[in-house]
Each structure stands twice: as C-alpha cells, then as structure tokens.
C-alpha positions in Angstrom: 114.0 73.3 80.2 113.8 77.1 79.9 111.9 78.6 77.1 114.4 80.9 75.2 111.7 83.5 74.2 109.7 83.2 77.5 112.3 82.4 80.1 110.0 83.5 83.0 106.9 81.4 81.9 105.4 79.9 85.1 107.1 82.5 87.3 105.2 84.9 89.5 106.3 88.5 90.1 105.2 91.4 92.2 106.0 94.9 91.0 105.2 97.3 93.8 104.9 100.7 92.3 104.2 99.6 88.7 101.8 102.3 87.8 104.2 104.3 85.6 107.9 105.0 84.9 110.4 102.4 85.7 108.0 100.2 87.5 105.7 100.0 84.5 108.7 99.3 82.2 109.8 96.4 84.5 106.3 94.9 84.8 105.8 94.9 81.1 109.1 93.3 80.3 108.6 90.6 83.0 105.3 89.9 81.2 107.0 89.8 77.9 109.3 87.1 79.4 106.2 85.1 80.2 105.6 85.9 84.0 102.4 86.4 85.8 102.8 89.9 87.3 100.9 91.4 90.2 101.2 95.2 89.6 100.4 97.5 92.4 100.0 101.2 93.1 97.4 103.8 94.2 96.3 105.1 90.9 93.3 103.2 89.3 90.6 103.7 86.8 88.3 104.5 89.6 90.5 107.1 91.4 93.8 108.9 91.1 96.4 109.1 93.9 97.5 112.4 95.3 100.1 112.6 92.6 97.1 113.3 90.3 98.6 111.6 87.2 96.5 109.7 84.6 98.5 106.4 84.5 96.7 103.5 86.2 97.7 100.0 87.4 95.0 98.7 85.1 96.8 100.1 82.1 100.0 98.5 83.3 98.3 95.2 83.7 97.0 95.4 80.1 100.5 96.0 78.8 101.7 93.0 80.7 99.1 90.8 79.2 99.4 92.2 75.7 103.2 91.5 75.9 102.5 87.8 76.5 102.3 87.5 80.4 99.4 87.9 82.7 98.9 91.2 84.4 96.9 91.4 87.6 96.3 94.9 89.0 95.8 95.2 92.8 95.3 98.7 94.2 97.6 98.8 97.2 99.0 101.7 99.4 102.5 100.3 100.4 102.8 102.6 103.3 99.9 100.6 105.0 101.1 97.3 106.4 97.5 95.8 106.5 97.1 96.4 102.8 100.5 94.8 101.9 99.7 91.9 104.1 96.4 91.4 102.3 98.1 91.7 98.9 100.7 89.0 99.8 97.9 86.8 101.3 96.1 87.0 97.9 99.3 86.2 95.9 99.9 83.1 98.2 96.4 81.9 97.8 96.1 82.4 94.1 99.6 81.1 93.1 99.9 78.3 95.6 102.4 80.2 97.8 104.7 81.1 94.9 106.5 84.4 94.4 109.6 84.4 92.3 110.5 88.0 91.8 109.8 91.0 94.1 110.4 94.5 92.6 110.3 97.4 95.1 109.8 100.4 92.8 107.5 102.5 94.9 108.6 106.2 94.8 106.0 109.0 94.8 108.6 111.6 95.8 108.9 113.9 92.7 106.5 116.5 94.2 108.3 116.2 97.5 111.8 116.8 96.4 113.3 120.2 97.0 116.2 120.8 94.6 116.7 124.4 95.5 117.6 124.4 99.2 120.0 122.6 101.7 118.7 120.5 104.5 118.5 123.3 107.1 116.2 125.4 104.7 113.9 122.6 103.8 110.5 121.7 105.2 111.1 118.9 107.5 107.6 117.3 107.3 107.9 117.2 103.6 111.3 115.5 103.6 110.4 112.9 106.1 107.2 112.2 104.1 109.5 111.5 101.0 111.5 109.0 103.1 108.4 107.3 104.3 107.2 107.0 100.7 110.4 106.0 99.1 112.1 103.8 101.8 109.5 102.7 104.4 107.2 101.3 101.7 110.0 99.0 100.4 110.7 97.7 104.0 107.0 97.0 104.6 106.6 95.3 101.2 109.7 93.0 101.8 108.7 92.3 105.3 105.4 90.6 104.1 106.5 89.2 100.7 109.9 87.7 101.7 108.4 84.7 103.6 106.9 83.4 100.3 110.4 83.2 98.8 112.1 81.9 102.0 109.5 79.0 102.1 110.6 78.0 98.6 114.2 78.8 99.0 114.5 80.7 95.8 113.7 84.1 94.3 115.1 87.6 93.4 114.4 90.9 95.1 115.0 94.0 93.0 115.3 97.5 94.6 114.9 100.2 92.1 117.0 103.3 92.8 118.7 106.3 91.0 122.4 106.0 90.6 124.7 103.2 91.8 127.6 105.2 93.3 128.2 107.3 96.4 127.9 110.4 94.4 125.7 113.1 96.0 122.4 113.2 94.1 121.6 116.9 94.3 119.1 117.2 97.3 119.4 115.9 100.8 116.3 113.8 101.2 116.3 112.5 97.6 119.9 111.5 98.1 119.2 109.8 101.4 116.2 107.9 99.9 118.0 106.6 96.8 121.1 105.7 98.8 119.0 103.9 101.5 117.4 101.8 98.8 120.7 100.5 97.7 121.5 99.6 101.4 118.2 97.7 101.6 119.4 95.5 98.8 122.7 94.9 100.5 121.0 94.1 103.8 118.4 91.7 102.3 121.1 90.0 100.3 123.0 89.2 103.5 120.0 87.8 105.3 118.7 85.9 102.3 121.9 84.3 101.1 121.4 81.2 103.3 118.0 80.8 101.7 119.2 80.8 98.1 117.5 84.2 97.4 119.3 87.1 95.6 118.8 90.8 96.2 120.1 93.6 94.0 119.6 97.3 93.5 119.3 98.6 90.0 119.4 102.0 88.4 118.4 103.3 84.9 120.3 106.0 83.2 118.4 109.2 82.1 114.9 107.6 82.3 112.4 108.8 79.7 109.4 108.3 81.9 105.9 109.7 81.2 106.5 112.7 83.5 110.0 113.4 81.8 108.4 113.4 78.4 105.8 115.9 79.6 108.6 118.0 81.2 110.3 118.3 77.8 106.9 118.8 76.0 107.5 115.8 73.8 106.0 112.3 73.2 107.8 109.1 72.7 107.3 109.5 69.0 109.3 112.8 68.8 111.2 112.6 72.1 114.5 113.6 70.4 113.2 117.1 70.1 113.6 117.4 73.8 117.4 117.5 73.4 117.0 121.1 72.2 116.3 121.9 75.9 118.8 119.6 77.4 121.4 117.8 75.2 121.7 115.0 77.8 118.2 114.0 77.0 119.5 112.6 73.6 121.1 109.9 75.7 118.0 108.9 77.6 116.4 105.5 77.8 112.8 104.2 77.9 111.4 102.3 80.9 111.5 99.2 78.8 115.3 99.2 78.9 115.2 99.0 82.7 112.6 96.4 82.4 114.7 94.2 80.0 117.6 94.5 82.5 115.4 93.2 85.3 114.0 90.4 83.2 117.5 89.3 82.2 118.5 89.3 85.9 115.3 87.2 86.8 116.2 84.7 84.2 119.8 84.3 85.1 120.5 81.0 86.7 123.7 82.5 88.3 122.0 85.5 89.8 123.3 84.7 93.3 126.7 85.9 92.0 125.2 89.4 91.7 123.4 89.4 95.0 124.2 92.5 97.2 125.4 94.6 94.3 124.1 98.0 92.9 123.7 97.4 89.2 123.0 99.6 86.2 121.4 99.3 82.8 124.6 100.8 81.3 126.6 97.7 82.4 123.9 95.0 82.1 123.2 95.5 78.5 126.8 94.6 77.7 126.5 91.3 79.6 123.0 90.3 78.6 122.8 91.8 75.2 119.4 93.4 75.5 118.4 96.6 73.6 116.0 99.5 74.3 112.6 99.5 72.6 114.0 101.1 69.5 116.9 98.6 69.2 119.6 101.0 70.6 121.7 100.4 73.6 121.9 103.6 75.6 125.0 104.0 77.9 124.6 106.9 80.2 127.9 106.2 82.0 129.8 106.5 78.8 127.9 109.7 77.9 128.9 111.0 81.4 132.5 110.1 80.9 132.6 111.8 77.5 130.5 114.9 78.1 129.9 115.6 81.8 132.9 114.4 83.8 135.1 117.4 83.1 132.5 119.8 84.7 130.8 117.5 87.2 133.5 115.1 88.1 133.5 111.3 87.7 130.3 109.4 88.2 132.0 107.2 90.7 132.6 103.4 91.4 129.5 101.3 91.9 128.7 100.7 95.6 
C-alpha cells in the first residue's frame, strides 16, 4: 500500500545533472517523497566544474536527506561513457539492480548559448559543444541506465527541457538542443512501451534558478524585487515546483498514459494539485496568454 506522504518510499532514482537549478529541485522533491536519490554532476566540494559555480552535488544530497529521502552524491561526467557505466554499476550493486526513476537533467549550456547571432555567424565548435553537453549526455546516460529498468519491467524516464511546443526558442543551438531532448523522450517511450516503462519530457515555466536569482541581483527571500527589471519574473517558479511535478509523475500508477508526451508544470499542477514552495501555483502559459501573446504570438500546442 502506497504511503500518502511518502509515495516514493523504497524507490530508487538517479538525477543526472542535479547540482543546481531544475535538477536540484527535482532531486529534493523526490527525496521529500521518500526516494533514495543518486545525484550526479561535475561540481563537488573538492573541485568546481568549468562552469565555476559554487553549488555542489554534496549540497543537493544533503537537501534530499533533509527532506526525508536518502541523497547519494556521485561525481560523474555524463559525457564520458566509462564514468556513466561505473555509476550505473554502482547503483545496481548497492540497490539490488533497482532503478525506478531516471531524470536526464544535464545541461551546462548557459555559457555556450549565443543569443545575439544567427547560425551562420556563430562559432561552430561552441555550438556543437553545447549539443554534446545537452543532448549526447542524455543519450549516454539512458544507454547505460535503461537496462536496469528493462530487467524489472517498470520505471519512468524524465527528460528535462525548456518549452513543450514547436515554438522557436531564440537561438539555433539552444533551440535544437531543447527540441531534441523532447524527441529523446518520444523515442524512448516508443522503445520502452513493451517493457512497461514510461518516458516523458517536462518543462518548467520561468525557472527561478540560482543563476537567475543572481542575474536579477536578488535572493529567494526578496526575489519579487527582480520584477522591476523584468515584469515576467513576477510569474517565475522555484525549482521545487518542477520537482513536485516530477515526484507526482513518478507516483502516478497510470503514468503510462502520459508516456511519449511533452509536459509542463503549468498543466500538471492542475491535475495533481501540487504547489510551489510558497504555496502558490504559477502558470506561465496563462501569463503568456494574458500578457505576451499579443506581441510574441501564441505559445503553441504541446508537442
């Protein structure tokens, strides 16, 4: 019988790219739902990645455990197949072959995104490096992690993206990466259906990540002050909102009905009833329709 307050008790999850942002939010909320969560990334207490940000996988693991789950940090470069293979072998050995939830949230492309130039004026090596970080890492991780799920004939794969429509996302390589991640969910869903395993893509709205808070010169305590620079920021959401959406999906006994779809926090809160960390229910699609559609066109239908 499922525990109403800890519906993922006894479940094992891997959040690839859980150091910060949406990945950290997902990892923490899976922990709050009772899961054991392996959280991976390249930034540790011993050394930062080339992104040179202060967040670490150890901090995320502490948040998971504090929330009621068990956080296990494993330093992993998901662009290196041998490191991902070793990670999955460790999970298999420590969890008796069990893996219930795989979250592909590796990104690392903020510093590589060129928002100012069209494709023919962009640096090709930089753009291709973005694709390797944001797409190839997901493929590598699924390649080694999926056999654990297939062996048990159950599980959920979550591909974290930005946007769930065909709308152009403002920069060629960024758009290609985020659209490709949705297609990864579609393709995995097709191949995993016969094994009883679901795969979905999911997007937050305007994500109030650590980097975004810094960009607006605010903290989570006074984040609303950032709306003075961009009124849309008033409709942003914390990473926990995305995390609660994923936790709800992972606990849904009818998750196969959603397999292959591109989902969004702004739809899922209506179905599952979760709130953001402050008790609100941000709906960026509604904000877009009310305030942005006239100038920018419709957000578009979900893929």
